[in-house]
C-alpha positions as CSV (number, residue, x, y, z in Angstrom):
1,M,-21.4,45.0,28.4
2,E,-20.8,43.7,24.9
3,K,-19.0,47.0,23.9
4,T,-16.8,46.7,27.0
5,T,-15.8,43.1,26.1
6,K,-15.1,44.1,22.5
7,G,-13.1,47.1,23.6
8,M,-11.0,45.0,26.0
9,A,-10.3,42.5,23.3
10,A,-9.3,45.2,20.9
11,A,-7.0,46.8,23.5
12,A,-5.4,43.4,24.3
13,E,-4.8,42.7,20.6
14,E,-3.2,46.1,20.2
15,M,-1.0,45.5,23.2
16,H,0.1,42.1,21.9
17,K,0.9,43.5,18.5
18,R,3.5,45.8,20.1
19,D,4.9,43.1,22.5
20,R,7.8,41.4,20.7
21,V,8.1,38.6,23.2
22,F,4.4,37.7,22.9
23,R,4.7,37.7,19.0
24,R,7.8,35.6,19.1
25,A,6.1,33.1,21.5
26,S,3.0,33.0,19.3
27,N,5.1,32.4,16.2
28,F,7.0,29.6,18.0
29,D,3.7,28.0,19.1
30,F,2.4,28.1,15.6
31,L,5.6,26.6,14.2
32,L,5.6,23.9,16.9
33,Y,2.0,23.1,16.0
34,L,2.8,23.0,12.3
35,L,5.8,20.8,12.9
36,T,3.7,18.4,15.0
37,V,1.1,18.1,12.3
38,V,3.7,17.4,9.6
39,I,5.4,14.7,11.8
40,I,2.1,13.0,12.5
41,A,1.1,13.1,8.8
42,L,4.5,11.7,7.7
43,S,4.4,9.0,10.4
44,L,0.9,7.9,9.3
45,R,2.0,7.7,5.7
46,L,5.2,5.9,6.5
47,F,3.8,3.4,9.1
48,V,0.0,3.2,8.8
49,F,-1.4,3.9,5.4
50,E,-0.8,5.6,2.0
51,F,-2.4,6.0,-1.4
52,V,-0.6,4.3,-4.3
53,Q,-1.4,4.5,-8.0
54,V,-1.6,1.4,-10.2
55,V,1.0,1.5,-12.9
56,G,0.7,-0.8,-15.9
57,P,-1.6,-3.7,-16.9
58,S,-0.2,-6.5,-14.7
59,M,-3.2,-6.6,-12.3
60,Y,-6.0,-6.3,-14.9
61,P,-8.9,-6.9,-14.5
62,T,-8.7,-6.6,-10.7
63,L,-6.9,-3.3,-10.9
64,V,-6.6,-1.0,-13.9
65,N,-3.8,1.3,-14.8
66,A,-4.0,4.8,-13.1
67,E,-6.5,3.7,-10.4
68,D,-5.6,4.9,-6.9
69,M,-5.5,2.3,-4.1
70,F,-5.7,2.7,-0.3
71,V,-2.9,0.7,1.2
72,E,-2.9,-0.2,4.9
73,K,0.5,-1.1,6.4
74,L,-0.2,-2.7,9.8
75,T,-1.9,-6.0,8.8
76,Y,1.4,-7.9,8.4
77,T,2.8,-6.8,11.7
78,V,0.1,-8.8,13.5
79,S,-0.7,-11.5,11.0
80,K,1.0,-13.5,8.3
81,P,0.3,-12.9,4.6
82,Q,-2.5,-15.0,3.1
83,R,-3.0,-16.4,-0.3
84,G,-5.1,-14.1,-2.4
85,D,-4.1,-10.9,-0.7
86,V,-3.3,-8.0,-3.0
87,I,-0.2,-6.3,-1.7
88,I,2.3,-3.6,-2.4
89,C,5.8,-4.9,-2.5
90,R,9.3,-4.2,-3.8
91,Y,11.5,-6.5,-5.8
92,P,15.1,-7.0,-4.8
93,N,17.3,-4.1,-6.0
94,K,14.3,-2.0,-7.2
95,A,13.0,1.2,-5.6
96,E,9.5,1.4,-7.0
97,N,6.4,-0.1,-5.4
98,I,4.8,-3.0,-7.2
99,V,1.2,-4.3,-6.8
100,K,0.8,-8.1,-7.0
101,R,-1.3,-11.0,-5.6
102,I,0.1,-13.5,-3.1
103,V,-0.2,-16.9,-4.7
104,G,2.2,-19.1,-2.9
105,L,3.0,-19.3,0.9
106,P,6.1,-20.5,2.8
107,G,6.8,-24.2,2.6
108,E,4.6,-24.7,-0.5
109,T,5.8,-25.9,-3.9
110,I,4.4,-23.9,-6.8
111,S,4.5,-24.8,-10.5
112,I,2.8,-23.9,-13.7
113,V,1.8,-26.7,-16.0
114,G,-0.5,-26.6,-19.0
115,G,-1.6,-23.0,-18.4
116,C,-2.6,-23.6,-14.7
117,V,-0.9,-22.8,-11.3
118,Y,-0.4,-25.8,-9.0
119,I,0.3,-25.6,-5.3
120,N,1.7,-28.8,-3.9
121,R,0.5,-30.6,-7.1
122,E,-3.1,-29.4,-6.7
123,Q,-4.5,-26.9,-9.2
124,L,-5.1,-23.5,-7.6
125,D,-8.7,-22.2,-8.1
126,E,-8.1,-18.7,-9.6
127,S,-11.5,-18.2,-11.2
128,T,-12.4,-15.1,-9.2
129,Y,-9.5,-13.1,-10.8
130,W,-8.0,-15.2,-13.7
131,N,-9.9,-17.1,-16.4
132,D,-7.4,-17.5,-19.1
133,Y,-4.4,-19.7,-20.1
134,I,-1.0,-18.9,-18.6
135,L,1.6,-19.0,-21.4
136,G,4.7,-21.1,-20.6
137,D,5.3,-23.7,-17.9
138,M,7.3,-23.2,-14.7
139,A,9.2,-25.9,-13.0
140,P,8.3,-26.6,-9.3
141,V,9.7,-24.0,-6.9
142,L,9.8,-24.6,-3.1
143,I,9.0,-21.3,-1.3
144,P,11.3,-20.9,1.7
145,E,10.1,-20.0,5.2
146,G,9.6,-16.2,5.5
147,Y,9.0,-15.8,1.8
148,I,5.9,-15.5,-0.6
149,F,5.4,-16.1,-4.3
150,V,3.5,-13.2,-6.0
151,M,1.9,-12.9,-9.5
152,G,0.0,-10.3,-11.3
153,D,-3.6,-11.1,-12.1
154,N,-2.9,-10.5,-15.8
155,R,-0.7,-13.6,-15.8
156,N,0.7,-13.1,-19.3
157,E,1.5,-9.4,-18.9
158,S,3.2,-9.5,-15.4
159,A,6.8,-9.4,-14.3
160,D,6.5,-11.2,-10.9
161,S,8.0,-14.0,-8.8
162,R,8.4,-16.2,-11.9
163,M,11.2,-13.7,-12.9
164,V,12.5,-12.5,-9.6
165,G,11.9,-15.5,-7.4
166,P,10.0,-15.7,-4.0
167,L,10.0,-12.4,-2.0
168,P,10.9,-12.1,1.7
169,F,8.2,-10.8,4.0
170,S,10.4,-7.7,4.5
171,K,9.6,-6.7,0.9
172,I,5.9,-6.5,1.7
173,F,4.9,-2.8,2.4
174,G,1.2,-3.1,2.7
175,K,-2.1,-4.7,1.9
176,V,-4.4,-3.1,-0.7
177,Q,-7.8,-2.4,1.1
178,A,-9.7,-0.4,-1.5
179,V,-9.7,1.4,-4.8
180,T,-10.3,5.1,-4.1
181,F,-10.1,6.8,-7.4
182,P,-11.7,7.3,-9.9
183,F,-14.7,7.7,-7.7
184,D,-17.1,5.9,-10.1
185,V,-15.1,2.6,-9.7
186,A,-14.2,3.0,-6.0
187,R,-14.6,-0.3,-4.2
188,W,-13.3,-2.4,-1.3
189,M,-10.9,-5.2,-2.1
């Protein structure tokens, strides 16, 4: 029985090799499958998640240059940005992704006085990610509705909202969920 089944399979295979219509349909099915996989992969990367590499020292010590991050892109479609979130954003008139921490929220007034960040005249507790003195003061800035104020955790080595101003929500591209590489420092954020 097994020989008969193998023989029938071999005969069918031989017959299909000679059948141009069957080969063309098989090639079309494969190309359609491949196209579907590519579209799904690109859609996931564009709308759901992606891996982004840290460039520069602006988020040290939270994130180190050349670490790879897992960035999830759906959070801010269902909820508003929160203070302390580490995000991927873009500055106005720039094409590259930037990683920063949300420090100020819509309707708040943010300032830097005597090396400390103040939100609505109350000092912000940043002890979990910043324990140094911020060089230079910043006059109070009212953050408009629909905007956020971002800063790098390495406050003195960061080009952030102190230079480019508050960012609109539309410039947020995702929330950093984890560091994925190098493997020995992988961690959830």
